[in-house]
BASEGU-357346 format. One line per 8 residues: their letters; for each residue y, x, z of N, C-alpha, C. Coordinates in pm, 1 decimal. Example, Ala and Ser with C-alpha at 12.3 -4.5 7.8 and 13.67 -1.06 7.14 Angstrom:
# residues 2
as = -569.0/1319.0/780.0/-450.0/1230.0/780.0/-330.0/1320.0/780.0; -225.0/1285.0/708.0/-106.0/1367.0/714.0/3.0/1290.0/787.0
# end
This chain:
# residues 176
tcllnlgi = -1016.7/-216.6/2959.4/-951.9/-218.1/2895.9/-792.9/-322.6/2920.9; -753.7/-385.2/3039.2/-690.2/-448.1/3061.0/-578.4/-389.1/3120.4; -654.9/-242.5/3199.8/-547.3/-151.5/3258.7/-465.6/-50.2/3061.9; -573.7/-43.3/3023.2/-497.5/26.8/2879.5/-463.6/23.4/2831.7; -445.3/-124.2/2785.6/-406.2/-244.9/2752.0/-198.6/-263.6/2872.7; -201.2/-277.4/2970.3/-88.2/-288.5/3040.0/-25.0/-113.3/3026.9; -101.0/-8.4/3010.1/-89.7/122.8/3017.4/21.0/153.3/2922.4; -52.4/45.5/2768.6/51.9/97.8/2592.4/175.0/-46.5/2564.4
vsirigdp = 169.6/-192.1/2665.9/283.2/-254.2/2708.1/388.9/-119.5/2807.3; 367.2/-84.2/2868.7/425.8/-16.4/2950.2/465.2/151.5/2869.8; 442.8/153.1/2804.8/468.8/235.0/2713.9/569.6/225.4/2667.5; 614.0/82.6/2595.4/697.0/39.2/2487.7/735.7/-12.0/2539.2; 732.3/-69.3/2642.7/891.2/-156.9/2689.9/954.6/31.6/2788.8; 925.2/106.2/2765.8/1041.7/241.6/2901.5/1018.3/228.4/3012.0; 847.3/230.5/3070.0/823.2/256.6/3142.2/745.2/340.2/3196.1; 763.9/498.2/3164.8/631.3/552.4/3157.6/551.5/653.5/3255.4
erarsyle = 676.8/632.3/3419.1/572.6/629.0/3538.7/472.4/507.7/3574.5; 486.1/355.0/3493.7/365.2/259.3/3512.3/290.9/311.9/3479.1; 348.3/301.2/3299.0/216.0/321.3/3188.5/108.8/471.4/3231.6; 177.4/547.0/3263.7/90.1/698.6/3305.8/-54.0/671.5/3514.2; 39.5/581.6/3523.1/-118.7/493.5/3669.6/-153.6/420.8/3608.4; -114.7/313.6/3487.6/-243.6/203.7/3488.0/-331.6/282.7/3309.0; -323.5/416.9/3341.8/-358.3/474.9/3185.6/-456.4/595.0/3288.5; -441.4/611.8/3399.4/-516.2/769.8/3554.4/-633.6/657.7/3521.7
ealaaard = -584.7/483.6/3571.5/-638.8/480.1/3669.8/-762.7/338.7/3556.7; -716.0/358.4/3396.8/-833.7/296.7/3343.9/-951.4/417.7/3293.9; -868.1/555.3/3280.8/-913.9/675.4/3198.5/-1110.3/670.5/3341.9; -1003.0/645.8/3485.2/-1154.8/603.6/3553.7/-1255.6/513.0/3590.7; -1190.6/426.7/3591.1/-1264.9/259.1/3496.9/-1421.9/333.7/3376.3; -1288.7/343.8/3303.3/-1357.9/437.1/3139.9/-1475.9/530.3/3127.3; -1400.4/643.5/3272.7/-1561.3/731.2/3291.4/-1667.9/657.2/3361.2; -1604.8/605.4/3533.6/-1697.8/552.0/3618.2/-1778.7/393.3/3463.7
lqevrtea = -1767.9/430.9/3372.3/-1804.0/274.5/3317.7/-1892.3/323.8/3205.0; -1927.4/517.0/3137.6/-1912.2/549.9/3072.3/-1867.7/433.4/2866.9; -1772.3/439.4/2956.8/-1746.0/367.8/2820.5/-1585.2/421.5/2717.9; -1656.6/522.5/2653.9/-1632.9/629.6/2552.1/-1500.0/648.2/2454.7; -1500.3/475.5/2417.8/-1408.8/467.4/2280.6/-1252.6/421.4/2389.2; -1347.4/312.2/2501.4/-1227.5/318.7/2563.8/-1128.5/462.8/2633.4; -1220.2/537.7/2706.8/-1201.9/700.5/2725.1/-1097.8/741.6/2610.5; -1146.7/754.8/2495.8/-1077.0/788.1/2401.6/-898.7/766.2/2384.1
lvlqnlae = -925.3/637.1/2421.6/-843.7/526.5/2397.8/-632.9/577.5/2478.3; -776.8/539.2/2593.8/-675.6/578.1/2741.1/-633.6/771.8/2732.1; -751.5/859.8/2650.1/-657.9/951.1/2672.4/-552.5/1050.7/2544.6; -575.8/879.8/2420.2/-440.4/910.0/2298.3/-313.5/906.4/2445.5; -375.0/777.5/2453.2/-239.8/767.3/2550.4/-132.2/847.3/2629.7; -286.0/832.2/2719.5/-225.2/955.1/2797.4/-136.2/1057.5/2737.7; -170.1/1189.5/2619.3/-118.7/1238.0/2570.4/6.1/1162.6/2493.8; 29.5/1073.7/2480.2/192.3/1067.2/2401.9/307.6/1081.8/2547.5
lqvadgdh = 293.8/965.7/2608.7/296.6/1039.2/2794.7/321.3/1195.8/2803.9; 239.2/1311.4/2713.0/264.8/1477.9/2826.2/344.7/1453.7/2672.1; 395.4/1469.4/2568.1/469.0/1506.0/2471.9/564.5/1461.2/2495.5; 635.2/1350.1/2473.1/729.2/1227.3/2577.2/810.7/1361.1/2712.0; 746.3/1399.2/2749.3/783.6/1495.9/2873.0/772.4/1593.4/2838.5; 768.8/1675.6/2710.6/789.2/1824.7/2645.3/695.7/1855.7/2674.6; 584.1/1823.4/2709.0/477.3/1951.9/2693.8/327.8/1931.0/2624.9; 390.2/2015.3/2520.1/291.7/1984.9/2350.4/117.0/2014.2/2363.4
eagrclll = 130.0/2113.5/2446.5/0.5/2199.0/2477.4/-61.6/2104.1/2486.9; -22.9/1961.8/2639.4/-112.9/1892.1/2761.8/-113.7/1815.7/2623.0; -32.1/1732.0/2574.9/-67.2/1644.5/2494.8/-95.9/1700.7/2380.4; -199.0/1789.2/2312.0/-281.6/1789.9/2249.4/-392.1/1814.0/2280.3; -450.2/1836.6/2390.9/-542.9/1926.2/2428.8/-585.6/1750.9/2517.9; -532.6/1710.3/2557.9/-546.4/1485.2/2572.5/-612.8/1485.1/2426.5; -546.1/1500.8/2323.0/-584.7/1439.4/2135.9/-656.6/1485.8/2125.4; -735.1/1640.4/2131.3/-895.6/1728.9/2129.4/-951.0/1635.2/2172.7
qslgifhe = -968.5/1598.6/2255.0/-1088.4/1528.7/2329.7/-1137.4/1438.8/2269.1; -940.8/1301.8/2298.2/-1005.5/1194.2/2208.5/-1047.2/1207.4/2007.1; -999.3/1310.9/1945.8/-1030.3/1280.8/1892.1/-1185.9/1395.2/1852.9; -1266.6/1419.7/1957.1/-1395.5/1470.4/1946.4/-1419.8/1364.4/1970.0; -1481.5/1234.6/2090.3/-1497.9/1118.9/2126.3/-1496.2/1028.2/1968.9; -1366.6/1024.6/1947.9/-1390.7/956.0/1752.3/-1417.8/1023.2/1705.1; -1531.0/1177.1/1690.8/-1546.7/1180.7/1566.7/-1785.4/1150.1/1538.4; -1766.7/1182.5/1743.3/-1929.1/1134.6/1772.7/-1916.5/1002.6/1775.7
aqdlrlla = -1807.8/975.7/1750.8/-1892.6/811.3/1736.4/-1857.0/721.5/1598.5; -1753.9/784.8/1516.6/-1766.1/830.5/1377.0/-1695.7/687.5/1348.6; -1583.7/769.7/1461.5/-1480.1/606.4/1402.2/-1388.9/747.1/1303.5; -1300.5/634.0/1171.7/-1272.6/691.8/1116.0/-1133.7/686.4/1104.3; -1074.2/497.4/1168.8/-1036.7/552.1/1122.8/-924.5/538.8/1259.0; -951.2/564.2/1386.8/-888.5/613.9/1518.3/-904.4/768.9/1481.0; -1003.6/844.3/1390.6/-915.5/984.2/1388.3/-844.1/1061.7/1264.7; -837.5/973.2/1182.8/-687.1/892.0/1139.7/-544.1/966.5/1151.6
lvlaqlgr = -595.5/793.4/1299.4/-471.5/827.4/1434.3/-460.8/933.1/1489.5; -537.3/969.2/1509.5/-523.7/1097.2/1577.8/-518.4/1226.8/1532.4; -528.1/1202.9/1425.9/-514.5/1301.4/1382.3/-351.6/1309.9/1322.0; -291.1/1181.3/1245.6/-152.8/1159.8/1241.6/-137.3/1212.3/1416.5; -94.5/1189.3/1501.2/-36.5/1198.1/1658.0/-90.5/1382.0/1597.8; -116.1/1416.1/1613.9/-153.6/1512.4/1624.3/-52.5/1631.5/1527.8; -79.6/1591.9/1436.7/40.0/1593.6/1338.8/144.6/1567.8/1385.5; 228.8/1531.5/1465.9/308.9/1488.9/1532.4/349.6/1559.8/1656.2
vasaagds = 216.4/1597.7/1753.8/301.2/1720.4/1819.1/357.7/1845.7/1797.6; 231.1/1857.5/1615.6/186.3/1985.4/1610.7/396.5/2033.2/1591.7; 492.9/1964.5/1493.0/617.4/1890.2/1502.3/658.5/1916.1/1581.4; 736.4/1797.0/1702.8/736.6/1843.1/1767.1/716.7/1997.6/1859.4; 634.5/2103.5/1872.1/609.7/2187.3/1899.9/662.1/2305.1/1795.7; 756.9/2243.1/1750.8/847.4/2356.9/1567.5/772.7/2396.7/1505.4; 572.2/2346.5/1434.3/519.7/2394.4/1362.2/485.7/2227.9/1230.9; 587.1/2246.8/1179.1/618.8/2164.9/1044.7/524.8/2156.6/986.2
lrgfrlla = 506.9/2255.4/958.9/306.1/2273.6/809.5/241.7/2248.3/862.1; 262.9/2286.7/978.9/62.6/2247.3/1074.6/92.3/2081.8/1059.6; 237.0/2024.2/1125.9/241.3/1882.3/1119.3/273.6/1875.5/994.0; 313.2/1845.1/918.8/262.0/1813.6/746.1/144.3/1819.5/710.0; 61.8/1866.7/731.1/-78.5/1946.6/685.1/-166.4/1865.6/773.6; -109.5/1801.3/864.6/-250.0/1695.1/1004.1/-202.8/1523.5/905.3; -81.4/1528.9/864.1/-17.5/1481.5/862.2/-125.7/1373.2/704.9; -64.5/1506.3/595.2/-152.6/1460.3/448.0/-290.0/1446.7/471.2
aatglrrt = -391.3/1463.7/587.5/-497.4/1467.1/571.5/-493.1/1342.4/685.4; -448.7/1268.9/785.4/-464.7/1139.9/837.7/-451.0/1053.5/681.8; -344.1/1065.4/684.6/-288.6/985.1/522.3/-417.1/931.7/408.9; -439.8/1099.7/345.9/-595.1/1119.9/310.5/-753.0/1028.3/362.6; -745.6/1061.2/438.6/-811.3/966.0/540.6/-810.5/832.4/533.5; -643.3/753.2/553.7/-677.2/590.7/591.9/-662.2/553.1/455.7; -626.5/620.3/399.2/-644.5/581.9/205.8/-740.0/571.1/215.1; -907.6/688.0/204.3/-1073.3/675.7/141.7/-1091.6/496.8/225.7
igavprpd = -1041.9/497.7/369.9/-1120.5/424.9/418.4/-1057.4/295.8/413.8; -891.3/246.6/364.5/-842.8/185.3/320.3/-789.4/79.4/484.0; -713.4/176.2/590.0/-576.1/180.3/644.3/-504.2/183.3/662.1; -399.0/121.2/706.3/-246.9/136.8/729.4/-206.1/152.7/814.4; -93.5/162.9/866.3/-68.1/290.3/1023.3/-8.5/177.0/1053.4; 63.6/167.0/1190.7/117.4/31.9/1247.0/310.9/115.9/1101.5; 409.2/-17.0/1175.9/476.9/-56.0/1112.5/643.5/109.0/1228.0; 561.7/46.6/1361.3/604.7/175.3/1438.0/561.9/348.5/1364.8
qqreedal = 459.5/279.4/1381.1/386.8/503.7/1246.2/349.3/561.7/1217.2; 436.8/440.9/1095.0/503.8/471.8/921.0/569.9/539.1/996.1; 707.4/499.1/1053.4/836.5/528.0/1026.5/844.8/653.0/1064.8; 792.8/696.9/1173.4/734.2/815.8/1239.6/728.1/882.8/1216.7; 603.1/881.0/1009.0/553.5/979.0/1058.0/627.1/995.8/882.8; 675.7/922.6/799.2/788.9/889.0/656.9/878.6/1016.6/776.0; 906.2/966.6/901.0/1045.1/1111.0/884.9/1006.6/1207.0/953.3; 878.7/1207.1/998.0/790.9/1423.4/994.1/770.2/1471.6/877.2
aaaaraal = 702.0/1344.6/737.9/743.5/1398.4/610.4/826.5/1482.9/555.4; 970.4/1363.7/553.7/1104.1/1401.8/567.4/1093.7/1535.2/593.6; 1129.8/1520.7/744.4/1136.6/1632.0/746.5/1081.9/1787.9/729.8; 964.0/1755.6/722.4/858.8/1877.1/669.9/980.8/1913.4/477.8; 977.3/1757.5/446.9/979.5/1803.1/275.1/1094.1/1862.0/311.5; 1248.6/1856.8/338.6/1358.0/1970.8/341.7/1307.0/2108.1/358.9; 1231.3/2152.5/515.9/1217.8/2262.3/544.4/1104.6/2395.5/400.6; 1023.0/2261.4/356.3/941.9/2382.7/271.7/995.8/2373.2/151.7
geaaaeqv = 1123.6/2247.4/92.3/1079.0/2271.1/-38.2/979.6/2163.6/-117.4; 1059.9/2083.4/-195.3/1044.6/1930.2/-241.7/906.6/2024.2/-333.0; 888.9/2106.8/-379.0/717.7/2192.4/-489.8/654.5/2227.6/-349.1; 641.1/2274.6/-272.7/615.0/2324.2/-161.1/526.6/2172.6/-121.0; 604.9/2122.9/-37.7/570.9/2044.7/-21.9/421.7/1908.8/-118.8; 431.5/1957.4/-158.5/416.5/1793.6/-279.9/301.9/1928.9/-282.4; 286.3/2053.8/-293.3/78.6/2092.1/-298.9/80.6/2108.6/-181.4; 133.5/2080.3/-51.9/103.7/2146.6/75.3/16.6/1970.0/83.9
wsewrvks = 91.7/1860.9/-31.7/94.3/1715.5/50.2/-59.1/1709.9/-2.2; -52.3/1780.7/-141.6/-192.7/1693.6/-260.0/-316.3/1770.2/-217.3; -310.4/1865.3/-162.1/-395.6/1955.3/-114.2/-442.3/1877.2/30.9; -397.1/1910.1/131.1/-468.4/1831.6/287.6/-476.1/1652.0/209.3; -422.4/1591.0/31.5/-458.6/1463.6/166.8/-605.7/1446.1/138.9; -682.7/1502.2/28.9/-819.6/1566.2/3.8/-914.5/1589.2/86.9; -851.0/1666.9/116.9/-974.3/1793.8/228.7/-1076.1/1745.1/297.5; -1189.3/1792.9/334.6/-1303.5/1723.3/387.1/-1224.4/1719.1/490.6
laevleya = -1344.2/1587.6/570.2/-1334.4/1590.7/764.8/-1352.7/1646.4/810.9; -1440.7/1789.6/783.9/-1433.3/1919.1/815.5/-1428.3/1960.7/823.3; -1346.8/1997.2/689.1/-1195.6/2140.8/667.9/-1111.7/2068.0/788.6; -1104.5/1986.8/787.1/-984.2/1908.4/862.8/-1012.9/1892.6/1064.2; -1121.5/1837.5/1051.2/-1137.7/1899.1/1180.9/-1120.9/1968.0/1253.6; -1181.5/2115.9/1148.1/-1177.8/2257.2/1179.3/-1034.3/2336.2/1186.7; -959.3/2243.6/1120.8/-816.1/2272.0/1073.9/-720.9/2213.1/1253.4; -810.1/2134.3/1291.1/-679.9/2002.5/1318.8/-739.0/2096.6/1474.9
taatatas = -844.2/2115.4/1515.8/-877.0/2224.9/1679.3/-882.2/2332.7/1645.8; -810.6/2454.8/1598.9/-859.4/2543.9/1606.6/-729.9/2601.4/1696.0; -752.6/2631.5/1750.7/-623.3/2749.7/1824.7/-497.6/2763.8/1743.4; -394.1/2763.6/1793.7/-282.5/2797.5/1708.7/-201.1/2882.5/1826.7; -72.1/2938.1/1743.0/26.3/3058.3/1844.4/-2.6/3006.6/1971.5; 28.0/2897.0/2032.7/51.1/2938.3/2111.4/17.1/2797.9/2181.3; -186.4/2721.8/2158.8/-243.7/2680.6/2219.5/-461.5/2743.7/2201.8; -420.5/2677.7/2322.2/-585.2/2702.3/2390.8/-683.8/2669.0/2228.1
prparfrg = -776.9/2728.1/2281.1/-866.5/2702.5/2154.5/-910.8/2575.4/2166.8; -1079.0/2558.3/2081.1/-1083.7/2359.1/2122.2/-1219.9/2414.1/2147.3; -1242.3/2248.2/2150.5/-1284.0/2224.4/2244.4/-1428.0/2232.9/2265.7; -1558.4/2222.6/2360.2/-1617.4/2228.3/2308.8/-1752.2/2197.6/2217.7; -1712.8/2082.1/2238.8/-1790.9/1927.8/2065.0/-1789.9/1957.6/1955.5; -1600.2/2066.9/1948.3/-1587.4/2180.4/1833.3/-1616.5/2272.8/1785.0; -1684.7/2316.4/1842.3/-1766.6/2455.6/1827.0/-1921.7/2450.9/1782.7; -1912.7/2509.0/1617.4/-2075.6/2530.9/1604.5/-2160.6/2579.6/1571.3
# end
C-alpha cells in the first residue's frame, strides 16, 4: 500500500511518470501477495493516468477490472467510486448520456450506503452533471437522473460493463 499511496500522491502533485512507476510496482506486488483490494485500487488509479493521457478505452478497461474486483468483494463504497469514474470516462470520450447515467447510479448507490465523494470528486461530478444537463435539457436530464439513481445494482453493473460503440465487451467476471 505504500507504493499505491506514493502513486496517488504523485498523481495529485502532477507527476504522472513517477505515479505510473509507483503504481505499476504496486500492481505487481499486490498480485504477488494476492491482495485483490489493493490490486483494484491500483487499477483504478492507473485508469486515471490512462484517461489523462487521452486513452479512454484503456482507462475504461482498467476500471472494469477494478469494478469486477470490488463487486466480488461486495465493497459498495468503492463500487460507487468506480461507477462515477466510469461516468467521467464516458463523458470525456464524448458520451455524455452514458456518463450522466453512470454518475446518477453512483450517486444513488452512495446515498443508499451513506457515502459521500471527496470534495475534488464532487466538483468534477458537479461539472459533468451540469454539462450533461445542458446537453440533454433540464427536463430530460431530470428524468434520466431520477431513473438511474434508483436502478438496481445488477442493472447498473450490466449497463456499466456492456460494450459501447467504441469499447470492447465486458470482462468475463460479469458475463452471466
